[in-house]
C-alpha positions as CSV (number, residue, x, y, z in Angstrom):
1,X,-19.0,103.5,-22.2
2,X,-22.1,102.3,-23.3
3,X,-23.6,99.3,-25.9
4,X,-25.8,99.7,-28.4
5,X,-28.0,97.6,-30.5
6,X,-29.3,98.8,-33.7
7,X,-31.3,96.7,-36.2
8,X,-31.5,97.7,-39.2
9,X,-34.3,97.6,-41.8
10,X,-35.3,97.2,-45.0
11,X,-33.1,95.7,-48.2
12,X,-30.5,95.3,-46.5
13,X,-28.5,91.6,-46.7
14,X,-26.4,90.9,-49.6
15,X,-25.6,94.4,-50.6
16,X,-22.5,95.0,-48.9
17,X,-24.3,96.0,-45.7
18,X,-22.3,94.2,-43.4
19,X,-19.1,95.0,-45.5
20,X,-19.8,98.7,-45.3
21,X,-20.6,98.6,-42.3
22,X,-17.5,96.9,-41.1
23,X,-15.0,99.4,-42.8
24,X,-16.5,102.1,-42.0
25,X,-16.4,101.3,-38.0
26,X,-12.8,100.6,-38.1
27,X,-12.5,104.4,-38.1
28,X,-14.1,104.7,-34.8
29,X,-12.9,104.3,-31.4
30,X,-15.7,101.1,-31.2
31,X,-15.6,97.5,-30.5
32,X,-18.6,94.8,-31.4
33,X,-20.2,93.6,-34.6
34,X,-22.4,93.3,-37.3
35,X,-24.6,90.4,-38.4
36,X,-27.4,89.5,-40.3
37,X,-30.0,88.0,-39.0
38,X,-32.4,85.0,-40.3
39,X,-35.7,87.4,-40.8
40,X,-33.6,89.5,-43.3
41,X,-32.9,92.3,-41.3
42,X,-29.0,93.7,-40.0
43,X,-28.1,93.8,-36.0
44,X,-25.1,96.0,-35.3
45,X,-24.1,95.7,-31.7
46,X,-21.4,98.5,-30.4
47,X,-19.8,99.6,-27.5
48,X,-17.6,102.7,-27.0
49,X,-18.0,106.5,-26.2
50,X,-21.3,107.7,-27.4
51,X,-20.7,110.5,-29.9
52,X,-18.3,108.0,-31.3
53,X,-21.1,105.6,-31.8
54,X,-22.8,108.5,-33.6
55,X,-20.8,109.5,-35.6
56,X,-20.6,105.8,-36.8
57,X,-24.4,105.8,-37.1
58,X,-24.3,108.9,-39.3
59,X,-22.0,107.3,-41.3
60,X,-23.7,104.5,-42.4
61,X,-27.1,106.2,-42.8
62,X,-25.7,108.5,-45.5
63,X,-23.7,105.3,-46.9
64,X,-26.5,102.6,-46.7
65,X,-29.5,105.8,-46.7
66,X,-31.4,104.2,-49.8
67,X,-31.3,100.4,-48.6
68,X,-33.0,101.3,-45.2
69,X,-36.0,101.9,-44.2
70,X,-36.0,101.4,-40.4
71,X,-33.9,101.8,-37.7
72,X,-33.9,100.2,-33.9
73,X,-31.8,101.0,-31.5
74,X,-31.3,99.8,-27.9
75,X,-29.2,101.6,-25.5
76,X,-27.3,99.9,-22.7
77,X,-24.5,100.0,-20.2
78,X,-21.1,98.4,-21.8
79,X,-19.8,95.2,-21.4
80,X,-16.4,95.7,-22.2
81,X,-16.6,92.0,-24.3
82,X,-15.6,93.3,-27.1
83,X,-12.1,93.8,-28.3
84,X,-12.2,94.8,-31.8
85,X,-14.9,95.1,-34.5
86,X,-16.2,92.0,-36.5
87,X,-18.6,90.4,-39.4
88,X,-20.3,87.8,-37.4
89,X,-21.4,85.2,-39.7
């Protein structure tokens, strides 16, 4: 299991980005969360099989392409601390 932390920048707040990510994530074998950051970006932290996370990222980029200017992705070992996927406030 692997962890990815993805930071999306662009016009990603106030456009349903978190809800879209949550709905897409429920289709995959991933756990974690998505949240807005104070600086106007969106943070996605997820754990799961690398192929599942890659597919989810592709779906997010396909669905929200017009809002995303840049995605920063950092990988690390999974911690198994998540048991589901949700939106954090």
